[in-house]
C-alpha positions in Angstrom: -110.7 66.2 5.9 -108.9 64.8 9.0 -108.0 61.3 10.0 -107.2 60.3 13.6 -104.2 58.1 14.5 -101.7 57.2 17.1 -98.0 58.2 17.1 -95.8 55.1 17.3 -92.3 56.4 16.8 -90.8 59.9 16.3 -87.5 61.4 15.5 -86.5 65.0 14.6 -86.9 64.1 10.9 -90.0 62.0 10.8 -92.5 59.6 12.5 -94.4 56.4 12.2 -98.1 56.8 12.7 -101.0 54.2 12.8 -104.1 55.8 11.3 -107.6 54.6 12.1 -108.6 55.1 8.4 -105.6 55.6 6.2 -107.3 55.5 2.8 -107.3 58.6 0.7 -104.4 60.6 2.2 -102.4 62.5 -0.3 -98.6 62.4 -0.2 -98.3 65.7 1.6 -100.2 66.2 4.8 -100.4 68.3 8.0 -100.0 66.5 11.3 -101.5 67.9 14.5 -100.1 66.6 17.8 -103.1 67.0 20.0 -101.2 67.0 23.3 -99.2 70.0 22.1 -99.8 73.1 20.2 -97.7 71.6 17.4 -98.6 71.2 13.8 -96.1 70.0 11.2 -96.2 69.5 7.5 -94.9 66.1 6.3 -94.5 63.9 3.2 -95.8 60.3 3.4 -92.8 58.2 2.4 -94.3 54.7 2.9 -97.7 53.1 3.6 -98.3 49.6 5.1 -101.8 48.6 6.2 -102.8 51.3 8.6 -99.3 52.5 9.2 -97.6 55.4 7.5 -94.0 56.7 7.6 -93.6 60.4 7.2 -90.7 62.8 6.8 -91.3 66.2 8.3 -90.8 69.1 5.9 -88.7 70.8 8.6 -87.0 68.9 11.5 -88.6 69.3 14.9 -86.9 69.9 18.2 -87.8 66.9 20.4 -86.3 68.6 23.4 -89.2 71.0 23.4 -91.7 68.1 23.5 -92.8 66.5 26.8 -90.9 63.4 27.6 -94.1 61.4 27.8 -94.7 62.0 24.1 -91.4 60.4 23.3 -92.0 57.3 25.4 -95.7 56.6 25.0 -98.3 56.7 22.2 -99.8 60.0 21.5 -102.9 60.9 19.6 -102.4 62.7 16.4 -104.6 63.9 13.6 -103.4 63.8 9.9 -105.1 66.3 7.7 -105.1 67.0 4.0 -102.8 69.9 3.4 -104.3 72.1 0.7 -101.3 72.7 -1.5 -100.0 71.9 -4.9 -96.7 70.6 -3.6 -95.3 67.5 -5.1 -93.3 64.9 -3.1 
C-alpha cells in the first residue's frame, strides 16, 4: 500500500513529511522521492496530525539531490515496507 505526501523538510538523517492519509502506516516505511530515482527506508519517529517525522536508516547525500528539492516542497510516496524489522 502507498500513501502520497509532500516533503516539508529534509536533512541527511531524516525528514518531515505531510501525508494526505497518514493512518495505518507502520513504524518502518519506504519513501520514494518521485522527482528522483531515490528510495529510502526510514523509521517513523513521531506523528502529529498528517505530519510524520522520519529517520532514514542510512544517511543520504543531499549534495546529489537537485537544489530545488532542498528549497521547495516535493512529492513523495510513503509505502509499507514488508519487513519484520522493529524500530
